[in-house]
Residue frames as a rotation matrix with the C-alpha (Angstrom) as fourth column:
MET 1
0.305 -0.874 0.379 -78.27
0.307 0.467 0.829 -58.47
-0.902 -0.136 0.411 -66.57
MET 2
0.488 -0.215 -0.846 -76.03
-0.750 -0.598 -0.281 -57.19
-0.446 0.772 -0.454 -69.31
PRO 3
0.794 -0.234 0.561 -75.06
0.380 0.911 -0.158 -59.89
-0.475 0.338 0.813 -71.83
ASN 4
0.345 -0.702 -0.623 -71.75
-0.809 -0.559 0.181 -59.72
-0.476 0.441 -0.761 -73.64
LYS 5
0.433 -0.176 -0.884 -69.76
-0.728 0.510 -0.458 -61.84
0.531 0.842 0.093 -76.00
SER 6
-0.683 -0.731 0.010 -67.97
-0.575 0.529 -0.625 -63.64
0.451 -0.432 -0.781 -73.21
THR 7
-0.472 0.583 0.662 -71.26
-0.579 0.361 -0.731 -64.75
-0.665 -0.728 0.168 -71.60
LEU 8
0.670 0.646 -0.365 -72.53
-0.695 0.375 -0.613 -66.10
-0.259 0.665 0.700 -74.92
THR 9
-0.076 -0.796 0.600 -70.37
-0.483 0.556 0.676 -69.22
-0.873 -0.238 -0.427 -74.64
LYS 10
-0.214 -0.090 -0.973 -69.31
-0.963 0.187 0.195 -70.95
0.165 0.978 -0.127 -77.84
GLN 11
0.457 0.451 0.767 -70.90
-0.519 0.835 -0.183 -74.34
-0.723 -0.314 0.615 -78.35
ILE 12
-0.202 -0.618 -0.760 -68.39
-0.963 0.265 0.040 -76.66
0.177 0.740 -0.649 -80.04
VAL 13
0.466 0.495 0.734 -69.60
-0.582 0.796 -0.168 -80.21
-0.667 -0.348 0.659 -80.65
ILE 14
-0.503 -0.645 -0.576 -67.75
-0.863 0.413 0.291 -83.22
0.050 0.643 -0.764 -82.07
VAL 15
0.667 0.690 0.282 -69.65
-0.666 0.721 -0.192 -86.32
-0.336 -0.059 0.940 -83.20
THR 16
-0.025 -0.784 -0.620 -67.14
-0.813 0.376 -0.444 -89.15
0.581 0.493 -0.647 -83.20
LYS 17
0.969 0.199 -0.146 -66.38
-0.094 0.845 0.527 -92.67
0.228 -0.497 0.837 -82.02
SER 18
0.316 -0.943 -0.109 -62.66
0.483 0.258 -0.836 -91.92
0.816 0.212 0.537 -81.94
ASN 19
0.862 -0.126 -0.492 -61.11
0.443 -0.285 0.850 -91.31
-0.247 -0.950 -0.189 -78.54
LEU 20
-0.135 -0.976 0.169 -57.87
0.942 -0.073 0.328 -90.57
-0.308 0.203 0.929 -80.37
LEU 21
-0.225 0.120 0.967 -59.39
0.604 -0.762 0.235 -87.55
0.765 0.637 0.099 -82.11
THR 22
0.774 0.613 0.162 -61.02
0.229 -0.508 0.830 -86.26
0.591 -0.605 -0.533 -78.94
ASN 23
0.689 -0.566 -0.453 -57.90
0.584 0.063 0.810 -86.68
-0.430 -0.822 0.374 -76.85
SER 24
-0.263 -0.810 0.525 -55.71
0.964 -0.243 0.107 -85.08
0.041 0.534 0.845 -79.52
ILE 25
0.111 0.391 0.914 -57.89
0.352 -0.875 0.332 -81.96
0.929 0.285 -0.234 -79.52
LYS 26
0.953 0.269 -0.142 -57.93
0.205 -0.222 0.953 -81.83
0.225 -0.937 -0.267 -75.72
ASP 27
0.368 -0.899 -0.239 -54.14
0.834 0.205 0.512 -82.18
-0.411 -0.388 0.825 -75.55
ASN 28
-0.478 -0.617 0.625 -53.52
0.858 -0.482 0.179 -79.45
0.191 0.622 0.760 -78.11
LEU 29
-0.407 0.424 0.810 -56.30
-0.085 -0.900 0.428 -77.04
0.910 0.105 0.402 -77.09
PRO 30
-0.607 0.122 -0.785 -56.64
0.716 0.513 -0.474 -77.47
0.344 -0.850 -0.399 -73.32
ASP 31
-0.883 0.225 -0.413 -58.29
0.085 -0.788 -0.610 -74.06
-0.462 -0.573 0.676 -72.82
ILE 32
-0.624 0.684 -0.377 -61.11
-0.726 -0.330 0.604 -74.65
0.289 0.650 0.703 -75.31
SER 33
-0.531 0.535 0.657 -64.28
-0.343 0.574 -0.744 -76.31
-0.775 -0.621 -0.121 -74.08
PHE 34
-0.423 0.458 -0.781 -66.09
-0.838 0.129 0.530 -78.73
0.344 0.879 0.329 -76.38
SER 35
0.162 0.576 0.801 -68.49
-0.706 0.635 -0.313 -81.65
-0.690 -0.515 0.509 -76.19
SER 36
-0.777 -0.345 -0.527 -67.70
-0.607 0.632 0.481 -85.05
0.167 0.694 -0.700 -77.68
ILE 37
-0.095 0.884 0.457 -70.94
-0.749 0.239 -0.618 -86.93
-0.655 -0.401 0.640 -78.26
ASN 38
-0.695 0.016 0.719 -72.40
0.374 0.862 0.342 -89.94
-0.614 0.507 -0.605 -79.99
LYS 39
-0.933 0.254 0.256 -74.67
0.176 -0.298 0.938 -89.59
0.315 0.920 0.234 -83.00
ASP 40
-0.154 0.967 -0.204 -77.89
0.779 0.245 0.577 -89.78
0.608 -0.071 -0.791 -80.96
SER 41
-0.061 0.082 -0.995 -77.20
0.909 -0.406 -0.089 -86.82
-0.411 -0.910 -0.049 -78.67
ILE 42
-0.860 -0.424 0.285 -77.04
0.509 -0.758 0.408 -84.05
0.044 0.496 0.867 -81.23
GLU 43
-0.138 0.908 0.396 -80.77
0.553 -0.261 0.791 -83.32
0.822 0.328 -0.466 -81.06
SER 44
0.346 0.292 -0.891 -80.41
0.938 -0.140 0.318 -81.99
-0.032 -0.946 -0.323 -77.51
TYR 45
-0.619 -0.649 -0.443 -78.58
0.610 -0.752 0.250 -78.84
-0.496 -0.116 0.861 -78.71
ASN 46
0.525 0.842 -0.121 -80.62
0.603 -0.468 -0.646 -75.78
-0.601 0.267 -0.754 -79.57
ARG 47
0.914 -0.336 -0.226 -77.62
-0.395 -0.615 -0.682 -74.19
0.090 0.713 -0.695 -81.31
ILE 48
0.554 -0.811 0.188 -74.09
0.634 0.558 0.536 -75.24
-0.539 -0.178 0.823 -82.25
ASP 49
0.588 -0.414 -0.695 -71.36
-0.487 -0.867 0.105 -72.77
-0.646 0.276 -0.712 -83.16
LEU 50
-0.233 -0.694 -0.681 -69.09
-0.963 0.263 0.061 -75.46
0.137 0.670 -0.730 -84.60
LEU 51
0.675 0.447 0.588 -70.12
-0.488 0.867 -0.098 -79.02
-0.553 -0.220 0.803 -85.44
ILE 52
-0.366 -0.826 -0.429 -67.40
-0.929 0.296 0.224 -81.51
-0.058 0.481 -0.875 -86.35
ILE 53
0.703 0.690 0.170 -68.71
-0.654 0.722 -0.227 -84.74
-0.280 0.049 0.959 -87.86
ASP 54
-0.450 -0.849 -0.276 -66.52
-0.885 0.465 0.015 -87.83
0.116 0.251 -0.961 -87.75
PHE 55
-0.546 0.399 0.737 -69.17
-0.123 0.832 -0.542 -90.51
-0.829 -0.386 -0.405 -88.06
ASN 56
-0.999 0.047 0.010 -70.52
0.019 0.177 0.984 -92.10
0.044 0.983 -0.178 -91.25
HIS 57
-0.406 0.906 -0.119 -74.04
0.585 0.358 0.727 -92.95
0.702 0.225 -0.676 -90.17
ILE 58
-0.793 0.175 -0.584 -75.59
0.420 -0.537 -0.732 -89.92
-0.441 -0.825 0.353 -88.57
GLU 59
-0.082 0.872 0.483 -79.13
0.948 -0.082 0.308 -88.65
0.308 0.483 -0.819 -89.06
LEU 60
-0.860 -0.350 -0.372 -79.24
0.448 -0.866 -0.220 -84.87
-0.246 -0.356 0.902 -89.21
LYS 61
-0.425 0.754 0.501 -82.81
0.529 -0.243 0.813 -84.33
0.735 0.611 -0.295 -90.35
THR 62
0.516 0.679 -0.523 -83.90
0.810 -0.187 0.556 -83.26
0.280 -0.710 -0.646 -86.88
VAL 63
-0.031 -0.599 -0.800 -81.09
0.633 -0.632 0.448 -80.69
-0.774 -0.492 0.399 -86.65
GLN 64
0.875 0.419 0.244 -81.98
0.458 -0.548 -0.700 -77.65
-0.159 0.724 -0.671 -88.73
GLN 65
0.102 -0.916 0.387 -79.03
0.908 -0.073 -0.412 -76.10
0.406 0.394 0.825 -90.53
TYR 66
0.294 0.030 0.955 -79.85
-0.017 -0.999 0.037 -72.63
0.956 -0.027 -0.293 -89.21
LYS 67
0.978 0.083 0.191 -79.06
-0.193 0.015 0.981 -73.94
0.079 -0.996 0.031 -85.71
ILE 68
0.476 -0.870 0.125 -75.48
0.706 0.464 0.535 -74.73
-0.524 -0.166 0.836 -86.73
LYS 69
0.657 -0.268 -0.704 -73.08
-0.345 -0.938 0.036 -71.94
-0.670 0.220 -0.709 -87.56
VAL 70
0.008 -0.743 -0.669 -70.19
-0.995 0.064 -0.083 -73.96
0.104 0.666 -0.739 -89.05
VAL 71
0.871 0.219 0.440 -70.00
-0.262 0.964 0.038 -77.64
-0.416 -0.148 0.897 -90.03
VAL 72
-0.162 -0.927 -0.339 -66.72
-0.978 0.104 0.181 -79.47
-0.132 0.361 -0.923 -90.52
ASN 73
0.857 0.516 0.000 -67.10
-0.499 0.829 -0.253 -82.79
-0.130 0.217 0.967 -92.31
LEU 74
-0.193 -0.962 0.195 -64.35
-0.882 0.257 0.395 -85.38
-0.430 -0.096 -0.898 -91.75
VAL 75
0.112 0.344 0.932 -66.31
0.060 0.934 -0.352 -88.15
-0.992 0.095 0.084 -93.49
ASN 76
-0.774 -0.597 -0.209 -65.00
-0.153 -0.145 0.978 -88.82
-0.614 0.789 0.021 -96.98
LYS 77
-0.851 0.370 0.372 -68.11
0.524 0.581 0.622 -90.40
0.015 0.725 -0.689 -98.51
PHE 78
0.073 0.989 -0.125 -70.89
0.997 -0.072 0.018 -88.08
0.009 -0.126 -0.992 -97.35
ASN 79
-0.817 -0.124 0.564 -71.98
0.129 -0.991 -0.033 -84.47
0.563 0.046 0.825 -97.69
PHE 80
-0.493 0.619 -0.611 -74.20
0.855 0.213 -0.473 -83.36
-0.162 -0.756 -0.634 -94.79
PHE 81
0.444 0.602 -0.663 -74.79
0.448 -0.790 -0.418 -79.66
-0.776 -0.112 -0.621 -95.50
LYS 82
0.820 -0.026 0.571 -74.36
0.543 -0.279 -0.792 -77.41
0.180 0.960 -0.215 -98.51
ASP 83
0.684 -0.515 0.516 -71.98
-0.359 -0.854 -0.377 -74.92
0.635 0.073 -0.769 -96.86
GLU 84
0.950 -0.304 0.067 -69.91
0.093 0.483 0.870 -77.38
-0.297 -0.821 0.488 -94.84
ILE 85
0.258 -0.946 -0.199 -66.10
-0.965 -0.262 -0.003 -77.40
-0.050 0.192 -0.980 -94.63
LYS 86
0.982 0.099 -0.162 -64.85
-0.129 0.974 -0.188 -80.68
0.140 0.206 0.969 -96.06
ILE 87
0.084 -0.979 0.187 -61.59
-0.987 -0.056 0.147 -82.13
-0.134 -0.197 -0.971 -94.72
SER 88
0.727 0.207 -0.655 -60.70
-0.446 0.867 -0.221 -85.43
0.523 0.453 0.722 -96.35
LYS 89
0.619 -0.506 0.601 -58.84
-0.437 0.414 0.799 -88.12
-0.653 -0.757 0.035 -94.47
PRO 90
0.140 -0.401 -0.905 -56.03
0.990 0.027 0.141 -88.51
-0.032 -0.916 0.400 -93.82
PHE 91
0.663 0.121 0.739 -55.80
0.258 -0.963 -0.074 -84.88
0.703 0.240 -0.670 -92.72
LYS 92
-0.528 -0.848 0.037 -53.36
0.345 -0.255 -0.904 -82.76
0.776 -0.465 0.427 -90.76
LEU 93
0.035 0.546 -0.837 -54.55
0.993 0.074 0.090 -82.28
0.110 -0.835 -0.540 -87.20
ASN 94
-0.700 -0.390 -0.599 -53.25
0.501 -0.865 -0.022 -78.71
-0.509 -0.315 0.801 -87.25
ASN 95
-0.867 0.425 0.260 -55.76
0.030 -0.476 0.879 -77.79
0.497 0.770 0.400 -89.96
LEU 96
0.078 0.928 -0.365 -58.64
0.576 0.257 0.776 -78.91
0.814 -0.271 -0.514 -87.75
LEU 97
-0.096 -0.184 -0.978 -57.18
0.977 -0.207 -0.057 -77.24
-0.192 -0.961 0.199 -84.67
LYS 98
-0.960 -0.276 -0.044 -56.97
0.257 -0.933 0.252 -73.92
-0.111 0.230 0.967 -86.50
ILE 99
-0.450 0.872 0.191 -60.66
0.076 -0.176 0.981 -74.13
0.890 0.456 0.013 -87.44
ILE 100
0.257 0.524 -0.812 -61.60
0.845 0.285 0.452 -74.88
0.469 -0.803 -0.369 -83.81
GLU 101
-0.456 -0.523 -0.720 -59.47
0.804 -0.589 -0.081 -71.99
-0.381 -0.617 0.689 -82.53
ASN 102
-0.964 0.096 0.248 -60.92
0.069 -0.811 0.581 -69.57
0.257 0.577 0.775 -85.09
SER 103
-0.099 0.992 -0.081 -64.47
0.313 0.109 0.944 -70.60
0.945 0.068 -0.321 -84.22
ASN 104
0.214 0.148 -0.966 -63.80
0.968 0.104 0.230 -70.14
0.134 -0.984 -0.121 -80.52
ASN 105
-0.521 -0.576 -0.630 -62.17
0.673 -0.731 0.112 -66.74
-0.525 -0.366 0.769 -80.99
THR 106
-0.571 0.319 0.757 -64.56
0.604 -0.462 0.650 -65.22
0.556 0.828 0.071 -83.50
GLU 107
-0.970 0.099 -0.223 -66.25
0.085 -0.720 -0.688 -62.05
-0.229 -0.686 0.690 -82.30
ASP 108
-0.595 0.799 -0.083 -69.54
-0.593 -0.366 0.718 -62.22
0.543 0.476 0.692 -84.17
ILE 109
-0.563 0.474 0.677 -72.61
-0.678 0.204 -0.706 -63.29
-0.472 -0.857 0.207 -82.20
PHE 110
-0.465 0.495 -0.734 -74.51
-0.348 0.660 0.666 -66.54
0.814 0.565 -0.134 -82.73
CYS 111
-0.967 0.113 0.227 -77.17
-0.211 0.139 -0.968 -67.07
-0.141 -0.984 -0.111 -80.07
VAL 112
-0.488 0.863 -0.130 -80.68
0.658 0.461 0.596 -68.30
0.574 0.205 -0.793 -79.25
ILE 113
-0.920 0.255 0.296 -83.22
-0.357 -0.857 -0.371 -65.67
0.159 -0.447 0.880 -78.24
ASN 114
-0.184 0.917 0.354 -86.42
-0.939 -0.057 -0.339 -66.57
-0.291 -0.395 0.872 -76.37
ASP 115
-0.095 0.023 0.995 -85.77
-0.310 0.949 -0.051 -70.30
-0.946 -0.314 -0.083 -76.92
ASP 116
0.315 0.357 0.880 -86.59
0.569 0.671 -0.476 -70.45
-0.759 0.651 0.008 -80.63
LEU 117
0.997 0.021 0.076 -85.05
0.072 -0.630 -0.773 -67.54
0.031 0.776 -0.629 -82.55
ILE 118
0.328 -0.945 0.013 -81.42
0.804 0.286 0.521 -67.77
-0.496 -0.161 0.853 -83.62
TYR 119
0.924 -0.108 -0.368 -79.49
-0.213 -0.942 -0.259 -64.58
-0.319 0.318 -0.893 -84.29
ASN 120
0.324 -0.842 0.432 -76.53
0.894 0.422 0.152 -64.81
-0.310 0.337 0.889 -86.65
GLU 121
0.460 -0.173 -0.871 -74.69
0.022 -0.978 0.206 -61.52
-0.888 -0.114 -0.446 -86.66
ARG 122
-0.581 -0.814 -0.007 -72.39
-0.020 0.006 1.000 -62.51
-0.813 0.581 -0.020 -89.54
LEU 123
-0.738 0.348 0.578 -75.30
0.674 0.379 0.633 -63.38
0.001 0.857 -0.515 -91.85
TYR 124
-0.892 0.448 0.057 -77.59
-0.451 -0.889 -0.072 -60.54
0.019 -0.090 0.996 -90.65
THR 125
-0.330 0.795 -0.510 -80.32
-0.218 0.461 0.860 -63.08
0.919 0.394 0.021 -89.90
LEU 126
-0.558 0.334 0.759 -82.84
-0.747 0.196 -0.635 -64.11
-0.362 -0.922 0.140 -87.28
SER 127
-0.494 0.275 -0.825 -84.08
-0.556 0.630 0.542 -67.63
0.669 0.726 -0.158 -87.98
SER 128
-0.256 0.469 0.846 -86.71
-0.738 0.470 -0.484 -70.00
-0.624 -0.748 0.226 -86.66
GLU 129
-0.617 0.084 0.782 -88.29
0.335 0.928 0.164 -73.19
-0.712 0.363 -0.601 -87.96
GLU 130
0.398 0.906 0.146 -90.96
0.577 -0.124 -0.807 -71.11
-0.713 0.406 -0.572 -89.71
LYS 131
0.886 -0.021 0.464 -88.87
0.376 -0.555 -0.742 -68.44
0.273 0.832 -0.484 -91.43
THR 132
-0.157 -0.949 -0.274 -85.66
0.971 -0.199 0.133 -66.43
-0.180 -0.245 0.953 -91.70
ILE 133
0.896 0.375 -0.239 -85.67
0.358 -0.927 -0.114 -62.67
-0.265 0.016 -0.964 -91.16
LYS 134
0.039 -0.895 0.444 -83.00
0.969 -0.075 -0.236 -60.88
0.245 0.439 0.864 -93.17
LEU 135
0.613 0.102 -0.783 -81.71
0.483 -0.833 0.270 -57.63
-0.625 -0.544 -0.560 -91.67
THR 136
0.794 -0.433 0.426 -80.02
0.150 -0.540 -0.828 -54.78
0.589 0.722 -0.364 -93.46
GLU 137
-0.189 -0.963 -0.192 -76.57
0.583 0.047 -0.811 -53.70
0.790 -0.265 0.553 -92.33
LYS 138
-0.608 0.003 0.794 -77.94
-0.432 -0.840 -0.329 -50.82
0.665 -0.543 0.512 -90.25
GLU 139
0.517 0.846 0.133 -80.74
-0.647 0.284 0.708 -52.96
0.561 -0.452 0.694 -88.79
ASN 140
0.530 -0.418 -0.737 -78.15
0.464 0.871 -0.160 -55.53
0.710 -0.257 0.656 -87.83
ASP 141
-0.574 -0.780 0.249 -76.05
0.280 -0.473 -0.836 -52.86
0.769 -0.410 0.490 -86.12
ILE 142
-0.219 0.600 0.769 -79.09
-0.774 -0.587 0.238 -51.60
0.594 -0.543 0.593 -84.20
PHE 143
0.751 0.566 -0.340 -80.14
-0.297 0.749 0.592 -55.08
0.590 -0.343 0.731 -83.13
LYS 144
0.166 -0.792 -0.588 -76.64
0.623 0.546 -0.560 -56.00
0.764 -0.273 0.585 -81.99
LEU 145
-0.653 -0.431 0.623 -76.24
-0.108 -0.762 -0.639 -52.79
0.750 -0.484 0.451 -80.00
MET 146
0.151 0.798 0.583 -79.50
-0.867 -0.177 0.466 -53.38
0.475 -0.576 0.665 -78.16
LEU 147
0.728 0.123 -0.674 -78.65
0.017 0.980 0.197 -57.03
0.685 -0.155 0.712 -77.59
LEU 148
-0.079 -0.885 -0.459 -75.40
0.738 0.257 -0.624 -56.08
0.671 -0.388 0.632 -75.86
SER 149
-0.458 -0.024 0.889 -76.88
-0.315 -0.930 -0.187 -53.24
0.831 -0.366 0.419 -73.81
PRO 150
-0.991 0.115 0.066 -78.08
-0.034 0.267 -0.963 -53.39
-0.128 -0.957 -0.260 -70.19
ASP 151
-0.305 0.940 0.156 -81.63
0.057 0.182 -0.982 -54.78
-0.951 -0.290 -0.109 -70.13
TYR 152
-0.435 0.067 0.898 -81.49
0.865 0.310 0.395 -54.79
-0.252 0.948 -0.193 -73.96
LYS 153
0.670 0.728 -0.146 -82.37
0.704 -0.686 -0.183 -51.10
-0.234 0.020 -0.972 -73.84
VAL 154
-0.554 -0.830 0.063 -80.81
0.813 -0.522 0.258 -48.03
-0.181 0.194 0.964 -75.53
LYS 155
0.186 0.525 -0.830 -81.63
0.168 -0.850 -0.500 -44.40
-0.968 -0.046 -0.246 -76.11
LYS 156
0.835 0.193 0.515 -82.08
0.529 -0.022 -0.848 -43.14
-0.153 0.981 -0.121 -79.65
GLU 157
0.813 -0.573 -0.107 -79.25
-0.579 -0.815 -0.031 -40.67
-0.069 0.087 -0.994 -79.10
LEU 158
0.052 -0.815 0.578 -76.88
-0.452 0.497 0.741 -43.56
-0.890 -0.299 -0.343 -78.52
LEU 159
0.363 0.154 0.919 -77.97
0.638 0.677 -0.366 -45.21
-0.679 0.719 0.148 -81.76
LEU 160
0.990 0.033 0.140 -77.38
0.123 -0.699 -0.704 -41.99
0.074 0.714 -0.696 -83.65
GLN 161
0.554 -0.828 0.085 -73.98
-0.794 -0.494 0.354 -41.51
-0.252 -0.263 -0.931 -82.09
SER 162
-0.027 -0.610 0.792 -72.77
-0.339 0.751 0.566 -45.14
-0.940 -0.253 -0.227 -82.32
ILE 163
0.088 0.165 0.982 -74.16
0.657 0.732 -0.182 -46.20
-0.749 0.661 -0.044 -85.68
TRP 164
0.679 0.241 0.693 -74.46
0.713 -0.444 -0.543 -42.98
0.177 0.863 -0.473 -87.67
ASP 165
-0.352 -0.901 -0.254 -71.79
0.936 -0.338 -0.099 -40.96
0.003 -0.272 0.962 -85.85
TYR 166
0.149 0.484 0.862 -74.20
0.333 -0.846 0.417 -38.07
0.931 0.225 -0.287 -85.36
HIS 167
-0.885 -0.351 0.307 -73.85
-0.123 -0.459 -0.880 -35.69
0.450 -0.816 0.363 -82.46
PRO 168
-0.653 0.648 -0.392 -76.46
0.756 0.532 -0.381 -36.49
-0.038 -0.545 -0.837 -79.77
ASN 169
-0.431 0.492 -0.756 -77.88
0.135 -0.794 -0.593 -32.96
-0.892 -0.358 0.276 -80.00
ASN 170
-0.838 0.120 -0.532 -78.62
-0.541 -0.301 0.785 -33.31
-0.066 0.946 0.317 -83.70
GLU 171
0.018 0.903 0.429 -82.15
-0.421 0.396 -0.816 -34.32
-0.907 -0.166 0.387 -84.57
SER 172
-0.744 -0.237 -0.625 -82.65
-0.669 0.261 0.696 -36.86
-0.002 0.936 -0.352 -87.30
SER 173
0.380 0.918 0.116 -85.50
-0.878 0.397 -0.267 -39.01
-0.291 -0.001 0.957 -88.58
THR 174
-0.139 -0.530 -0.836 -82.97
-0.773 0.586 -0.243 -41.59
0.619 0.613 -0.491 -89.79
VAL 175
-0.951 -0.277 0.140 -83.02
-0.298 0.690 -0.660 -43.66
0.086 -0.669 -0.739 -86.62
ASP 176
-0.286 0.925 0.249 -86.83
-0.566 0.046 -0.823 -43.55
-0.773 -0.376 0.511 -86.42
THR 177
0.340 0.388 -0.857 -87.15
-0.938 0.201 -0.282 -44.82
0.063 0.900 0.432 -89.98
HIS 178
-0.418 -0.597 -0.685 -84.78
-0.532 0.772 -0.348 -47.73
0.736 0.219 -0.640 -89.37
LEU 179
-0.914 0.119 0.388 -86.37
-0.316 0.393 -0.864 -48.60
-0.256 -0.912 -0.322 -86.05
TYR 180
0.035 0.996 -0.082 -89.83
-0.796 -0.022 -0.604 -48.65
-0.604 0.086 0.793 -87.59
LYS 181
0.302 0.024 -0.953 -88.72
-0.828 0.501 -0.250 -50.98
0.472 0.865 0.172 -90.39
LEU 182
-0.743 -0.623 -0.243 -86.90
-0.384 0.695 -0.608 -53.22
0.548 -0.358 -0.756 -87.93
LYS 183
-0.634 0.583 0.508 -89.96
-0.549 0.123 -0.827 -53.41
-0.544 -0.803 0.242 -85.67
LEU 184
0.362 0.815 -0.453 -92.07
-0.902 0.184 -0.390 -54.59
-0.235 0.549 0.802 -88.62
LYS 185
0.001 -0.454 -0.891 -89.58
-0.649 0.677 -0.346 -57.35
0.761 0.579 -0.294 -89.41
LEU 186
-0.878 -0.458 0.142 -89.21
-0.380 0.486 -0.787 -58.69
0.291 -0.745 -0.600 -85.88
PRO 187
-0.505 0.715 -0.483 -91.76
0.700 0.667 0.256 -60.91
0.505 -0.209 -0.837 -84.07
GLU 188
0.277 0.740 0.613 -94.68
0.170 -0.665 0.727 -59.01
0.946 -0.097 -0.310 -82.62
GLU 189
0.959 0.169 0.229 -93.84
-0.147 -0.396 0.906 -57.06
0.244 -0.902 -0.355 -79.44
MET 190
0.494 -0.834 -0.246 -90.15
0.864 0.502 0.030 -57.95
0.098 -0.227 0.969 -79.64
LEU 191
-0.680 -0.687 0.257 -89.05
0.660 -0.726 -0.195 -54.36
0.320 0.037 0.947 -80.26
GLN 192
0.409 0.806 -0.428 -90.70
0.911 -0.388 0.140 -51.76
-0.053 -0.447 -0.893 -78.08
LEU 193
-0.582 -0.529 0.617 -90.39
0.598 -0.793 -0.116 -48.06
0.551 0.301 0.778 -78.85
LYS 194
0.523 0.738 -0.427 -91.40
0.835 -0.343 0.430 -45.59
0.170 -0.581 -0.796 -76.20
ASN 195
0.914 -0.163 -0.370 -90.47
-0.060 -0.959 0.276 -41.93
-0.400 -0.231 -0.887 -76.31
ASN 196
0.473 -0.820 -0.322 -86.69
-0.867 -0.369 -0.334 -41.88
0.155 0.437 -0.886 -76.59
ILE 197
-0.250 -0.535 0.807 -86.12
-0.727 0.654 0.208 -45.48
-0.639 -0.534 -0.553 -75.53
CYS 198
0.267 0.241 -0.933 -85.74
-0.800 0.595 -0.075 -48.60
0.538 0.767 0.351 -77.69
GLN 199
-0.295 -0.335 0.895 -85.91
-0.843 0.532 -0.079 -51.99
-0.449 -0.778 -0.439 -76.01
LEU 200
-0.425 0.114 -0.898 -85.87
-0.514 0.786 0.343 -55.63
0.745 0.608 -0.275 -77.06
ASN 201
0.406 0.621 0.670 -88.29
-0.913 0.308 0.267 -57.91
-0.041 -0.720 0.692 -75.24
ILE 202
-0.060 -0.554 -0.830 -85.92
-0.418 0.769 -0.483 -60.76
0.906 0.318 -0.278 -74.48
LYS 203
0.775 0.399 0.491 -86.65
-0.614 0.290 0.734 -63.34
0.150 -0.870 0.470 -71.79
THR 204
0.638 -0.610 0.471 -83.83
0.178 0.711 0.680 -65.78
-0.749 -0.350 0.562 -72.50
LEU 205
0.717 -0.534 -0.449 -80.52
-0.671 -0.352 -0.653 -65.43
0.190 0.769 -0.611 -74.30
VAL 206
0.653 -0.467 0.596 -78.21
-0.020 0.776 0.631 -68.43
-0.757 -0.424 0.497 -74.77
């Protein structure tokens, strides 16, 4: 199966006790899917593209920050994460709606690979509970291209042409060097190099 950005559905989650807030978002953004949950259900998510917090007493220790792409904090008295977006009450609903729309429409990829590795295209990272792998710009481009290719597989000629803008007939050691360094960074056996083919060993992608 060939994954694409449309199949990697955005996970928008709102933690609130307010039906008014939930209904207001639904009324104004009827085409955007989101989950409104209580404070105890957040642990069930393995990744969240946008987390909106509208609840004072919520325990987030079990939710690792790397599993959440963007946090919007509507609680005046608390800071939950270092890089959160703080919107103090009373706030204009339109400001929140714009953030939700932007998160839903963003093109960069944020997904879970093989159940425990989160890829953040914007940050050039692959993160798990144990560590974060930082990719270079070119490594990020290579990884993304393979991720969006049929069976997660590409030919080296395509990498040269797409990322370095080289003609397919030109020989270059550039792609081999970057692939070798990327392979060393990734989990063992995740990147397989055989002859002219590069393939990611991916069993699940969410």
